[in-house]
Backbone as JSON Lines, residues from 0, in Angstrom:
{"i":0,"aa":"M","n":[187.06,164.43,-102.37],"ca":[187.54,163.07,-102.52],"c":[187.37,162.61,-103.96]}
{"i":1,"aa":"L","n":[188.39,162.01,-104.51],"ca":[188.33,161.53,-105.88],"c":[187.62,160.19,-105.95]}
{"i":2,"aa":"G","n":[186.91,159.98,-107.04],"ca":[186.23,158.7,-107.24],"c":[187.21,157.61,-107.62]}
{"i":3,"aa":"I","n":[186.71,156.42,-107.7],"ca":[187.56,155.29,-108.08],"c":[187.93,155.43,-109.56]}
{"i":4,"aa":"T","n":[189.17,155.21,-109.87],"ca":[189.63,155.36,-111.25],"c":[189.18,154.17,-112.08]}
{"i":5,"aa":"P","n":[189.07,154.36,-113.4],"ca":[188.66,153.24,-114.26],"c":[189.59,152.04,-114.14]}
{"i":6,"aa":"W","n":[190.91,152.28,-113.98],"ca":[191.84,151.16,-113.87],"c":[191.6,150.37,-112.58]}
{"i":7,"aa":"R","n":[191.35,151.08,-111.49],"ca":[191.07,150.38,-110.25],"c":[189.8,149.55,-110.36]}
{"i":8,"aa":"R","n":[188.81,150.12,-111.01],"ca":[187.55,149.41,-111.22],"c":[187.78,148.16,-112.08]}
{"i":9,"aa":"A","n":[188.6,148.31,-113.13],"ca":[188.89,147.18,-114.01],"c":[189.62,146.07,-113.25]}
{"i":10,"aa":"F","n":[190.61,146.44,-112.45],"ca":[191.34,145.43,-111.69],"c":[190.47,144.79,-110.62]}
{"i":11,"aa":"A","n":[189.57,145.57,-110.03],"ca":[188.65,145.0,-109.04],"c":[187.72,143.98,-109.7]}
{"i":12,"aa":"T","n":[187.25,144.3,-110.9],"ca":[186.4,143.37,-111.64],"c":[187.19,142.12,-112.0]}
{"i":13,"aa":"L","n":[188.41,142.29,-112.46],"ca":[189.27,141.16,-112.81],"c":[189.48,140.25,-111.6]}
{"i":14,"aa":"K","n":[189.79,140.84,-110.48],"ca":[190.04,140.06,-109.27],"c":[188.77,139.33,-108.82]}
{"i":15,"aa":"L","n":[187.66,140.02,-108.82],"ca":[186.41,139.43,-108.35],"c":[185.9,138.35,-109.31]}
{"i":16,"aa":"E","n":[185.9,138.65,-110.61],"ca":[185.32,137.74,-111.59],"c":[186.23,136.58,-111.98]}
{"i":17,"aa":"L","n":[187.52,136.74,-111.87],"ca":[188.43,135.71,-112.39],"c":[189.36,135.13,-111.33]}
{"i":18,"aa":"I","n":[190.16,135.96,-110.74],"ca":[191.23,135.49,-109.86],"c":[190.67,134.78,-108.63]}
{"i":19,"aa":"D","n":[189.7,135.38,-107.97],"ca":[189.19,134.81,-106.72],"c":[188.31,133.58,-106.92]}
{"i":20,"aa":"R","n":[187.88,133.31,-108.12],"ca":[186.97,132.19,-108.38],"c":[187.68,130.9,-108.79]}
{"i":21,"aa":"H","n":[188.98,130.94,-108.97],"ca":[189.71,129.76,-109.46],"c":[190.95,129.5,-108.62]}
{"i":22,"aa":"S","n":[191.44,128.27,-108.73],"ca":[192.75,127.91,-108.18],"c":[193.7,127.77,-109.36]}
{"i":23,"aa":"W","n":[194.89,128.29,-109.2],"ca":[195.84,128.31,-110.3],"c":[197.08,127.5,-109.93]}
{"i":24,"aa":"A","n":[197.5,126.61,-110.81],"ca":[198.67,125.78,-110.58],"c":[199.96,126.49,-110.99]}
{"i":25,"aa":"T","n":[199.89,127.28,-112.05],"ca":[201.1,127.96,-112.54],"c":[200.79,129.41,-112.89]}
{"i":26,"aa":"R","n":[201.85,130.2,-112.98],"ca":[201.68,131.6,-113.39],"c":[201.25,131.68,-114.85]}
{"i":27,"aa":"A","n":[201.69,130.72,-115.65],"ca":[201.3,130.71,-117.06],"c":[199.78,130.58,-117.21]}
{"i":28,"aa":"Q","n":[199.17,129.78,-116.37],"ca":[197.71,129.65,-116.39],"c":[197.04,130.97,-116.04]}
{"i":29,"aa":"V","n":[197.58,131.65,-115.06],"ca":[197.02,132.95,-114.65],"c":[197.18,133.96,-115.77]}
{"i":30,"aa":"R","n":[198.37,134.01,-116.37],"ca":[198.62,134.95,-117.47],"c":[197.65,134.72,-118.62]}
{"i":31,"aa":"R","n":[197.48,133.46,-119.01],"ca":[196.58,133.12,-120.1],"c":[195.14,133.5,-119.76]}
{"i":32,"aa":"A","n":[194.73,133.21,-118.55],"ca":[193.36,133.52,-118.11],"c":[193.13,135.03,-118.06]}
{"i":33,"aa":"V","n":[194.11,135.78,-117.58],"ca":[193.98,137.24,-117.52],"c":[193.89,137.81,-118.93]}
{"i":34,"aa":"F","n":[194.73,137.34,-119.83],"ca":[194.68,137.8,-121.22],"c":[193.31,137.53,-121.82]}
{"i":35,"aa":"E","n":[192.8,136.31,-121.67],"ca":[191.5,135.97,-122.23],"c":[190.39,136.8,-121.59]}
{"i":36,"aa":"F","n":[190.48,137.03,-120.3],"ca":[189.47,137.83,-119.62],"c":[189.43,139.25,-120.18]}
{"i":37,"aa":"I","n":[190.61,139.84,-120.32],"ca":[190.67,141.22,-120.81],"c":[190.24,141.3,-122.27]}
{"i":38,"aa":"E","n":[190.79,140.46,-123.12],"ca":[190.51,140.54,-124.56],"c":[189.13,140.03,-124.94]}
{"i":39,"aa":"V","n":[188.68,138.96,-124.32],"ca":[187.42,138.34,-124.73],"c":[186.24,138.88,-123.95]}
{"i":40,"aa":"F","n":[186.36,138.98,-122.67],"ca":[185.22,139.38,-121.85],"c":[185.17,140.89,-121.63]}
{"i":41,"aa":"Y","n":[186.18,141.42,-121.01],"ca":[186.12,142.81,-120.54],"c":[186.08,143.82,-121.68]}
{"i":42,"aa":"N","n":[187.02,143.75,-122.61],"ca":[187.09,144.75,-123.68],"c":[185.89,144.71,-124.61]}
{"i":43,"aa":"R","n":[185.31,143.54,-124.8],"ca":[184.17,143.43,-125.72],"c":[182.86,143.82,-125.08]}
{"i":44,"aa":"K","n":[182.79,143.78,-123.75],"ca":[181.52,144.04,-123.08],"c":[181.46,145.38,-122.38]}
{"i":45,"aa":"R","n":[182.61,145.94,-122.02],"ca":[182.55,147.2,-121.26],"c":[182.12,148.33,-122.16]}
{"i":46,"aa":"L","n":[181.48,149.31,-121.58],"ca":[180.99,150.45,-122.33],"c":[182.11,151.47,-122.5]}
{"i":47,"aa":"H","n":[182.25,152.01,-123.69],"ca":[183.3,152.96,-124.01],"c":[182.67,154.34,-124.22]}
{"i":48,"aa":"S","n":[183.21,155.35,-123.56],"ca":[182.67,156.7,-123.73],"c":[182.87,157.2,-125.16]}
{"i":49,"aa":"L","n":[183.96,156.81,-125.81],"ca":[184.2,157.23,-127.19],"c":[183.24,156.58,-128.17]}
{"i":50,"aa":"L","n":[182.6,155.5,-127.76],"ca":[181.62,154.82,-128.61],"c":[180.2,155.15,-128.17]}
{"i":51,"aa":"N","n":[180.04,156.32,-127.58],"ca":[178.73,156.76,-127.09],"c":[178.16,155.78,-126.07]}
{"i":52,"aa":"F","n":[179.04,155.28,-125.22],"ca":[178.69,154.36,-124.14],"c":[178.05,153.08,-124.64]}
{"i":53,"aa":"L","n":[178.58,152.59,-125.76],"ca":[178.22,151.27,-126.28],"c":[179.42,150.36,-126.11]}
{"i":54,"aa":"S","n":[179.17,149.07,-126.06],"ca":[180.28,148.12,-126.07],"c":[180.82,148.06,-127.5]}
{"i":55,"aa":"P","n":[182.05,147.59,-127.69],"ca":[182.57,147.48,-129.05],"c":[181.7,146.59,-129.94]}
{"i":56,"aa":"V","n":[181.16,145.51,-129.39],"ca":[180.31,144.62,-130.17],"c":[179.03,145.34,-130.59]}
{"i":57,"aa":"E","n":[178.42,146.08,-129.66],"ca":[177.21,146.83,-129.99],"c":[177.49,147.91,-131.03]}
{"i":58,"aa":"C","n":[178.62,148.59,-130.9],"ca":[178.99,149.64,-131.84],"c":[179.21,149.07,-133.24]}
{"i":59,"aa":"F","n":[179.93,147.97,-133.33],"ca":[180.19,147.33,-134.62],"c":[178.87,146.89,-135.26]}
{"i":60,"aa":"T","n":[178.01,146.25,-134.48],"ca":[176.72,145.78,-134.99],"c":[175.88,146.95,-135.5]}
{"i":61,"aa":"L","n":[175.86,148.03,-134.74],"ca":[175.1,149.21,-135.13],"c":[175.65,149.81,-136.42]}
{"i":62,"aa":"R","n":[176.98,149.88,-136.55],"ca":[177.59,150.42,-137.76],"c":[177.24,149.57,-138.98]}
{"i":63,"aa":"V","n":[177.28,148.25,-138.82],"ca":[176.94,147.36,-139.93],"c":[175.47,147.56,-140.33]}
{"i":64,"aa":"L","n":[174.58,147.62,-139.35],"ca":[173.16,147.82,-139.64],"c":[172.91,149.15,-140.33]}
{"i":65,"aa":"V","n":[173.59,150.2,-139.89],"ca":[173.42,151.51,-140.52],"c":[173.9,151.46,-141.96]}
{"i":66,"aa":"R","n":[175.06,150.86,-142.21],"ca":[175.57,150.76,-143.57],"c":[174.62,149.99,-144.48]}
{"i":67,"aa":"L","n":[174.12,148.86,-143.98],"ca":[173.19,148.06,-144.79],"c":[171.91,148.83,-145.07]}
{"i":68,"aa":"T","n":[171.41,149.56,-144.08],"ca":[170.19,150.34,-144.25],"c":[170.4,151.45,-145.27]}
{"i":69,"aa":"V","n":[171.53,152.14,-145.19],"ca":[171.83,153.21,-146.14],"c":[171.95,152.65,-147.55]}
{"i":70,"aa":"R","n":[172.65,151.54,-147.7],"ca":[172.8,150.93,-149.04],"c":[171.44,150.53,-149.61]}
{"i":71,"aa":"A","n":[170.6,149.93,-148.78],"ca":[169.26,149.53,-149.25],"c":[168.45,150.76,-149.64]}
{"i":72,"aa":"W","n":[168.51,151.81,-148.84],"ca":[167.76,153.02,-149.14],"c":[168.24,153.66,-150.44]}
{"i":73,"aa":"V","n":[169.56,153.71,-150.61],"ca":[170.12,154.31,-151.83],"c":[169.71,153.5,-153.05]}
{"i":74,"aa":"S","n":[169.76,152.18,-152.96],"ca":[169.4,151.36,-154.12],"c":[167.91,151.46,-154.42]}
{"i":75,"aa":"L","n":[167.08,151.69,-153.42],"ca":[165.64,151.82,-153.66],"c":[165.25,153.2,-154.17]}
{"i":76,"aa":"T","n":[166.02,154.21,-153.82],"ca":[165.66,155.58,-154.21],"c":[166.41,156.06,-155.45]}
{"i":77,"aa":"R","n":[167.37,155.29,-155.93],"ca":[168.11,155.69,-157.13],"c":[167.17,155.62,-158.33]}
{"i":78,"aa":"P","n":[167.13,156.68,-159.13],"ca":[166.24,156.66,-160.3],"c":[166.7,155.61,-161.31]}
{"i":79,"aa":"R","n":[165.74,154.9,-161.83],"ca":[166.03,153.86,-162.82],"c":[165.87,154.48,-164.22]}
{"i":80,"aa":"S","n":[166.82,154.22,-165.08],"ca":[166.78,154.76,-166.43],"c":[166.11,153.74,-167.34]}
{"i":81,"aa":"S","n":[165.12,154.17,-168.12],"ca":[164.43,153.26,-169.02],"c":[164.92,153.41,-170.45]}
{"i":82,"aa":"T","n":[165.76,154.42,-170.72],"ca":[166.26,154.61,-172.08],"c":[167.62,153.97,-172.22]}
{"i":83,"aa":"H","n":[167.93,153.54,-173.41],"ca":[169.23,152.96,-173.72],"c":[170.21,154.08,-174.02]}
{"i":84,"aa":"H","n":[171.34,154.07,-173.35],"ca":[172.36,155.08,-173.59],"c":[173.27,154.6,-174.72]}
{"i":85,"aa":"V","n":[173.4,155.41,-175.71],"ca":[174.23,155.07,-176.86],"c":[175.66,155.46,-176.55]}
{"i":86,"aa":"G","n":[176.57,154.52,-176.78],"ca":[177.98,154.78,-176.56],"c":[178.56,155.67,-177.64]}
{"i":87,"aa":"V","n":[179.75,156.18,-177.43],"ca":[180.39,157.09,-178.37],"c":[180.61,156.41,-179.71]}
{"i":88,"aa":"G","n":[181.13,155.21,-179.71],"ca":[181.39,154.49,-180.96],"c":[180.11,154.17,-181.72]}
{"i":89,"aa":"E","n":[179.04,153.86,-180.99],"ca":[177.77,153.54,-181.62],"c":[177.15,154.78,-182.25]}
{"i":90,"aa":"A","n":[177.29,155.92,-181.61],"ca":[176.7,157.14,-182.13],"c":[177.34,157.53,-183.45]}
{"i":91,"aa":"A","n":[178.6,157.24,-183.63],"ca":[179.31,157.6,-184.86],"c":[179.22,156.51,-185.91]}
{"i":92,"aa":"G","n":[178.45,155.45,-185.64],"ca":[178.33,154.36,-186.59],"c":[179.52,153.43,-186.58]}
{"i":93,"aa":"Q","n":[180.28,153.46,-185.49],"ca":[181.48,152.65,-185.4],"c":[181.33,151.56,-184.37]}
{"i":94,"aa":"A","n":[180.2,150.96,-184.26],"ca":[179.97,149.92,-183.27],"c":[180.91,148.75,-183.54]}
{"i":95,"aa":"D","n":[181.38,148.18,-182.51],"ca":[182.3,147.04,-182.64],"c":[181.47,145.78,-182.84]}
{"i":96,"aa":"W","n":[181.48,145.24,-184.03],"ca":[180.69,144.04,-184.32],"c":[181.53,142.79,-184.13]}
{"i":97,"aa":"G","n":[182.76,142.95,-183.69],"ca":[183.61,141.93,-183.27],"c":[184.11,140.88,-184.01]}
């Protein structure tokens, strides 16, 4: 026997969490509510296998934290130069005194 498909699970969640809990006067209201549910609630909170079973919000936050950590580490471990580097024009006595 096959398990429940992800689409069936998604529609069951939509029906349980949204459709059955409200009364709708027009189809436009239902369309708008379904769009908001999918885009705002479901897609941002559901776990994605391609994101190592993180939600998109968790994945984005983790990526930002990793980038900031790497940048901080690189800036702290980069060797600081204490000598003045002479430019090509300065070395030849051709400094631009402007």
